[in-house]
Backbone bond lengths (Angstrom), bond angles and torsions (degrees), N, CA, C in turn:
res aa  C-N    CA-C-N  psi(-1)  N-CA   C-N-CA  omega(-1)  CA-C   N-CA-C  phi
1 R - - - 1.449 - - 1.518 111.98 -
2 S 1.317 118.74 -7.20 1.458 119.19 -179.04 1.523 111.49 -63.53
3 S 1.323 117.93 -25.43 1.467 119.74 177.64 1.522 111.55 -69.91
4 D 1.335 117.61 -19.23 1.464 121.75 179.29 1.522 113.38 -86.90
5 L 1.319 117.76 -9.86 1.463 120.48 -172.12 1.516 114.08 -60.18
6 H 1.307 118.02 -29.70 1.455 120.43 -174.58 1.533 113.43 -108.83
7 R 1.309 116.57 16.29 1.466 119.12 178.64 1.512 110.14 -75.53
8 Y 1.310 115.16 135.70 1.463 121.48 177.60 1.517 107.12 -96.49
9 D 1.308 115.07 83.94 1.453 120.98 -172.62 1.530 108.04 -147.73
10 P 1.335 117.48 126.82 1.463 119.57 -178.14 1.527 114.11 -55.24
11 K 1.313 118.33 -42.47 1.474 120.54 179.84 1.521 110.14 -64.06
12 S 1.326 116.61 -42.03 1.465 119.76 177.72 1.525 111.12 -63.79
13 A 1.326 116.83 -34.72 1.464 120.42 179.25 1.527 110.86 -62.32
14 I 1.307 116.41 -42.10 1.471 120.56 177.75 1.526 110.17 -65.19
15 D 1.328 116.03 -45.26 1.465 119.88 178.65 1.527 111.38 -59.37
16 R 1.324 116.88 -45.98 1.476 121.29 -179.50 1.529 111.00 -64.64
17 L 1.327 116.08 -40.83 1.456 119.89 178.97 1.524 110.47 -60.59
18 E 1.315 116.47 -49.12 1.469 120.01 -179.84 1.525 111.51 -63.27
19 E 1.326 115.98 -37.37 1.466 120.18 178.15 1.534 110.95 -64.94
20 I 1.317 117.20 -44.56 1.470 121.52 179.32 1.520 110.61 -64.50
21 M 1.327 116.74 -42.84 1.466 120.11 -179.77 1.525 110.99 -62.38
22 T 1.321 116.66 -39.34 1.463 121.28 -178.54 1.527 111.61 -77.14
23 K 1.310 116.42 -51.27 1.460 121.19 -174.42 1.530 112.48 -67.99
24 Y 1.323 116.76 -42.60 1.468 120.56 -174.55 1.532 113.21 -103.42
25 K 1.321 116.78 -0.83 1.469 121.74 177.24 1.527 112.07 53.06
26 T 1.324 115.40 48.07 1.464 120.19 178.89 1.521 109.79 -132.31
27 N 1.302 115.12 155.10 1.458 119.96 175.35 1.537 110.80 -128.72
28 V 1.333 116.51 18.21 1.456 121.25 178.04 1.520 108.67 -109.25
29 M 1.310 115.59 122.93 1.460 121.97 179.07 1.524 108.67 -117.84
30 I 1.311 116.86 141.78 1.458 121.59 -179.30 1.519 109.61 -126.02
31 G 1.332 115.50 129.58 1.452 121.42 169.45 1.512 117.44 74.72
32 Q 1.290 118.93 41.51 1.465 122.39 176.44 1.518 110.11 -55.50
33 Q 1.313 117.42 129.57 1.459 122.62 178.43 1.523 110.19 -97.60
34 G 1.306 116.55 129.55 1.448 120.90 171.17 1.507 115.39 94.84
35 S 1.310 115.31 132.89 1.460 120.61 -177.82 1.522 112.82 -71.39
36 S 1.335 118.24 -37.61 1.472 118.08 -177.48 1.523 111.75 -70.79
37 T 1.318 117.85 -34.79 1.461 119.09 177.66 1.527 110.92 -74.37
38 L 1.325 116.74 -35.31 1.466 119.64 175.66 1.524 110.63 -65.05
39 K 1.316 116.31 -39.24 1.464 120.61 177.76 1.530 110.49 -60.70
40 A 1.330 116.30 -37.28 1.469 120.55 -179.06 1.523 111.83 -64.47
41 I 1.331 116.97 -36.48 1.471 119.18 -177.88 1.526 112.72 -96.11
42 L 1.326 116.49 2.33 1.459 121.05 -178.69 1.534 113.90 -54.79
43 P 1.330 120.17 -38.45 1.468 118.88 177.78 1.534 113.09 -57.75
44 Y 1.327 117.56 -32.64 1.460 121.07 177.26 1.533 110.47 -67.17
45 V 1.337 115.51 -37.31 1.461 121.02 -179.62 1.528 110.13 -71.04
46 I 1.317 116.80 -48.42 1.467 120.97 -177.99 1.527 111.14 -61.23
47 S 1.323 116.47 -37.81 1.469 120.22 -179.25 1.532 112.99 -75.51
48 G 1.337 116.42 -12.28 1.462 119.76 -178.61 1.516 113.55 87.80
49 K 1.325 117.57 4.66 1.470 120.25 177.77 1.528 111.35 -71.13
50 V 1.347 116.09 -24.28 1.460 121.71 -178.02 1.518 109.66 -133.54
51 L 1.323 115.70 135.90 1.458 122.06 169.76 1.524 106.30 -99.05
52 M 1.325 117.24 115.06 1.464 121.93 -178.50 1.521 108.38 -103.46
53 L 1.323 115.99 116.39 1.451 121.09 179.90 1.524 110.69 -109.57
54 F 1.301 115.69 132.43 1.458 125.08 172.11 1.532 115.19 56.98
55 P 1.337 117.43 48.39 1.462 117.61 175.30 1.525 109.21 -63.26
56 Y 1.313 116.28 145.92 1.457 120.70 -177.22 1.526 109.71 -88.22
57 T 1.309 114.87 70.92 1.454 121.03 175.68 1.516 108.43 -152.09
58 G 1.300 115.30 148.09 1.457 120.31 176.29 1.518 111.54 -112.32
59 S 1.301 116.75 10.93 1.455 122.06 -175.75 1.526 112.66 -66.67
60 S 1.323 115.26 137.23 1.472 119.83 177.03 1.524 111.39 -67.69
61 A 1.327 117.55 -17.16 1.465 121.11 177.53 1.525 111.48 -62.39
62 F 1.340 116.75 -20.35 1.464 120.92 -178.09 1.533 111.81 -113.94
63 R 1.322 115.93 28.48 1.466 121.16 -179.81 1.520 109.73 -136.77
64 K 1.304 114.83 52.32 1.466 120.48 -177.21 1.518 110.19 -113.00
65 P 1.337 116.93 154.63 1.470 120.80 -176.68 1.526 114.96 -56.16
66 D 1.326 118.26 -31.03 1.463 119.47 -178.62 1.529 112.60 -77.77
67 Q 1.322 116.89 -1.78 1.464 121.77 -179.99 1.528 110.28 -103.59
68 K 1.317 115.49 50.68 1.467 120.30 -174.76 1.520 112.73 -71.96
69 Y 1.319 118.48 -8.54 1.462 121.41 177.22 1.527 111.42 -100.70
70 M 1.344 115.03 30.80 1.460 120.62 176.76 1.520 108.06 -133.18
71 G 1.331 116.01 126.63 1.457 120.66 179.38 1.511 110.30 -117.40
72 H 1.321 116.38 129.99 1.467 121.68 -175.85 1.524 111.69 -103.45
73 F 1.303 115.52 148.52 1.449 122.79 174.19 1.525 110.39 -107.60
74 R 1.307 116.82 -41.98 1.461 121.22 -176.74 1.524 111.48 -86.22
75 A 1.315 114.96 161.96 1.465 121.18 176.46 1.522 109.66 -70.91
76 S 1.310 115.53 160.65 1.463 119.25 175.09 1.527 109.11 -76.72
77 Y 1.322 116.50 160.73 1.468 120.22 177.06 1.527 109.77 -60.01
78 R 1.328 116.55 -37.24 1.467 121.08 178.08 1.528 110.29 -61.40
79 N 1.338 116.55 -46.63 1.464 120.34 177.72 1.522 111.63 -62.40
80 E 1.324 116.96 -40.88 1.462 120.28 178.35 1.529 110.50 -60.60
81 G 1.329 116.59 -43.33 1.460 120.59 177.91 1.518 111.75 -61.82
82 Q 1.335 115.99 -41.79 1.469 120.38 178.60 1.530 111.11 -62.60
83 I 1.306 116.41 -46.13 1.466 121.22 -178.20 1.528 110.74 -63.73
84 L 1.315 117.06 -44.88 1.469 120.01 179.92 1.528 111.29 -64.32
85 A 1.318 116.95 -41.61 1.467 120.18 179.69 1.525 110.58 -66.81
86 R 1.332 116.95 -42.89 1.469 119.87 177.60 1.523 111.43 -59.80
87 Y 1.312 116.27 -42.31 1.460 121.09 179.08 1.524 110.36 -61.99
88 A 1.321 116.21 -46.01 1.468 120.39 -179.41 1.524 111.38 -61.62
89 V 1.305 117.24 -42.14 1.464 121.55 -176.42 1.528 111.85 -78.12
90 E 1.331 117.02 -47.08 1.465 120.59 -172.59 1.529 113.95 -85.22
91 K 1.309 117.96 -39.23 1.467 120.36 -175.15 1.532 112.63 -93.05
92 I 1.322 115.85 -45.83 1.459 119.72 -178.22 1.525 111.37 -86.61
93 K 1.335 115.80 -18.92 1.469 122.30 -177.13 1.536 111.07 62.17
94 A 1.323 115.10 39.41 1.468 120.88 179.50 1.520 110.49 -64.05
95 R 1.302 115.53 138.30 1.458 120.41 178.25 1.525 111.17 -108.50
96 R 1.306 115.64 -21.93 1.467 121.19 176.52 1.527 107.40 -131.56
97 I 1.302 115.50 130.62 1.464 120.46 -176.11 1.529 108.61 -130.50
98 V 1.318 115.90 133.77 1.460 122.16 175.07 1.525 106.80 -110.33
99 I 1.311 116.67 135.23 1.458 121.35 -177.68 1.526 109.41 -119.81
100 F 1.319 116.08 124.19 1.456 122.30 172.54 1.520 106.37 -105.50
101 Y 1.309 116.76 130.03 1.455 119.99 -179.48 1.516 110.23 -146.68
102 Q 1.300 114.94 156.92 1.454 121.89 176.73 1.521 107.32 -75.81
103 N 1.325 117.40 124.62 1.457 121.40 -174.06 1.534 111.01 -83.49
104 D 1.326 114.52 70.49 1.460 121.35 173.65 1.530 107.08 -152.54
105 A 1.310 116.87 -176.79 1.467 120.44 -175.66 1.520 112.21 -58.03
106 Y 1.320 117.48 -31.91 1.453 120.64 -176.70 1.528 111.27 -77.62
107 G 1.327 117.12 -43.82 1.459 120.76 178.08 1.516 112.39 -68.15
108 I 1.302 116.56 -34.44 1.461 120.69 -179.20 1.526 111.03 -68.01
109 D 1.337 118.56 -27.97 1.473 121.13 174.65 1.531 110.16 -56.65
110 G 1.321 116.97 -47.88 1.461 121.14 179.38 1.514 111.84 -65.05
111 L 1.318 116.29 -41.54 1.466 121.51 178.46 1.526 110.62 -60.16
112 E 1.311 117.52 -42.05 1.462 121.26 179.20 1.542 111.23 -61.94
113 G 1.322 116.13 -38.54 1.462 119.54 176.75 1.513 111.39 -62.25
114 V 1.316 116.80 -42.47 1.472 121.12 176.74 1.517 110.13 -62.68
115 R 1.303 116.83 -45.95 1.464 120.72 -179.26 1.534 112.02 -59.92
116 E 1.333 116.70 -40.25 1.473 120.30 179.38 1.529 110.97 -57.83
117 V 1.318 115.92 -44.37 1.469 120.18 -178.90 1.528 110.72 -70.26
118 L 1.311 117.07 -42.99 1.468 119.91 -176.43 1.528 112.38 -69.29
119 K 1.331 117.45 -25.86 1.465 119.98 176.56 1.518 110.96 -65.20
120 K 1.329 116.03 -31.98 1.477 120.57 -179.08 1.505 109.64 -75.09
């Protein structure tokens, strides 16, 4: 199974989580990589079976009140978008801004942050 350890696959993420919980008798996970794999194990977090610390995602999908067993270190994508837009407008005095973003739920979070600042 060592060849499966680095697979980026939601089903594998659940299998690995259950294996770690059983083998090592722990329910604390640190630094989950990837939004789709985090989404797969989210029911464990919401139920309190797992404490997820510092997942590497800024998605608003993982920053909801029912996810009280998840602690973040990084800013959200929305916050990152707000900060970048504020910097462009206030510090650089940009008058025209082009935004490249990933056209999915995760990229749109950042775009929304930019839009919030630019509306003001």
